[in-house]
C-alpha angles and dihedrals in degrees: 000000000000119000112214100175121119122228128197094351091308113173120261111274111248127168138297140210094224138332142201122260094221121031098208099059116109115209134173090224127032096201090226132063109244131176110270112249129170117239124248113249141195111226135174116264114181106305092337141047137270122204108217116211107183093179095055134058098247140043124215124239120216103181095168097052117101106232095194091058097039114121137165113249116239115258102233092197089073114082108197090205091065098050122117119242092258094050119094131177111221116233117271089245090066102102096181102076097105111101144151123231112216119207137166097295107355147057116222114201120214107188135162135209117250136189139185092197092265104054137030112225130194125179091348096308130106110241110239125176121227122259113285095027124102113266120258109279105216095185095061096034116126132172135218105182109294090347123083141168142193128188092280109026147037122223139194125189095342100317135096110249108170149352122277099195136090129076095318114041120177112302104220092185093064099030112121140156120263125210124208110254123238135311088034121091119248120277099248106163104032137043134237117192133174135196130178093288113022149027117237112205114184088333097311118120115232118192097190095078099157097048096054114117138154115247102185145336133213127193121232088226109093102185098089134257094278100038115141091219089095102016096162095063119110096214142011115294124263164203096123129209104227122208114198141163144199127196092283107016142065115205134188115196089343094306117117116238122213091246140125104239096209095055098030116133126171114236099176129356120182107179114242091003118055148350128192126181147167129229137155089295096056136251123347132185125191125184110213096186122001093200092054091046093050090048092051092051093046099043112098106158101091123100086245123017117198111199130182094269106010146031127227135183130209108251099185135063118250111264095019111105114294097025095192100037108155138194124197120237103220128220099024132133102225092210090065096045114098125183111218105176139349089282108025135062131170127226113178105298095348136084120212108210128190109212135180118237125218086258090060093252129129125245134176119234127187120217120192114215117232089224114050090200095055116116115200102224104135136053089250114043126180122215126180095279104353139066120221114203126190101213131196126185101173147340101275131097107274094032093103120081150144129257120193122190134176117241129212098245127324114352112229120196120212092232094180084090113044111163119240119247091261091052090048091060097046118096122220133158092187106126090213093060102059110153105189122056129186145154140201132184093294112016145041119220137207123189129181100186093269109045136027123219119198126189129184114234130185095219113028092173090062093059115111134181119235122179090352092302134101105265106234143045140268115241128213092274092057094253121140114235113197117223108258113253120238102242091201090063096050 
């Protein structure tokens, strides 16, 4: 799950280009280019400790903590036997392993638990349990990433989250991390653990282990899967709000909602900011982050801007007069409006397309899909009798578009070669590097993300794909001739 809470004035989480799976691995090469940020560090200050936070405006003073005895607690999720040769766990005396990864729209915190034998410290703050709860037991305290436990309590990111008593306390021998199964995106900001008896989601104990399932996810990035804003990225941006349920609970990012799971229906879900829903008890609205919600309502510079109650589109080019001039698209349910690229969004069975006129002005066109069940989620999409192509001719605003063509019968994609997300963003007009291949009852097609090639062929069913290319040749009349098949090898 994705934790969206803020601790100790920590900045709002935004997004990231890529991140590390374990925060305590030291590597000579990260494999991704991230913004350079200095780590947080515990240093001696007089008889106590100061927690330096170079990326924030203030440091934290811990005058009662013994610096000479201060150590990082071992992360029991890391098994040294499974590390690669280039991975190294820094010594527990290294007090500079807390850091924040800065990406395109988010900060990802990577913090560790520390102790001087008297106190437990997380992110520069002494962990203190609320009134009425047992005090923190330093002797029995153990950590598994952002999750921790002592003999009485469970903790997550510096705060007590649940009891750890009763007949079945946490079983540390069987406790292990769980990953969300495909097709769900990885859990990058939260933590799901399981032992022999319970699930532990962001520190909360869940008894209904076998009924847990993910219902939906939404990315915090609002530009669309094929936006050119971050064209080098392999996959859509996270982090992802994750909606899940058990037999008796509905949870968003590990936090239980006051909802009846059997009658629960989402009304409006703005990732990071807000969720509203209906169930048998009526309408409910929960603000996840007021700052994020206010920003979403105020922001008007995207090609499409999906607010809580309305949708707008940008009707002027950047740099020409009113750069963020917006017009509302009336009569839409924002929850069903999905930006796809810088020029195309889908709403039910319609595509909203921003086009440039011959007078260098922008206009909004509406295209009705020939298949109401079709979801536009690739560069090359096949309807019942039409192809819908998300085109891209460059890296500037206005270079994205939509091409629709009529096919001769059902359009069949050769799905044995579906380009990766990185390929999908690359632009190439080279006719030998087509990335999408298809056929209908009369033609074969090749599409590279910018241009479509169509060739008549006498026998479309005989066309095969070999090494990601149409197997055959084009004769002098521009007709595609499939390579004859060896009947003996059939």
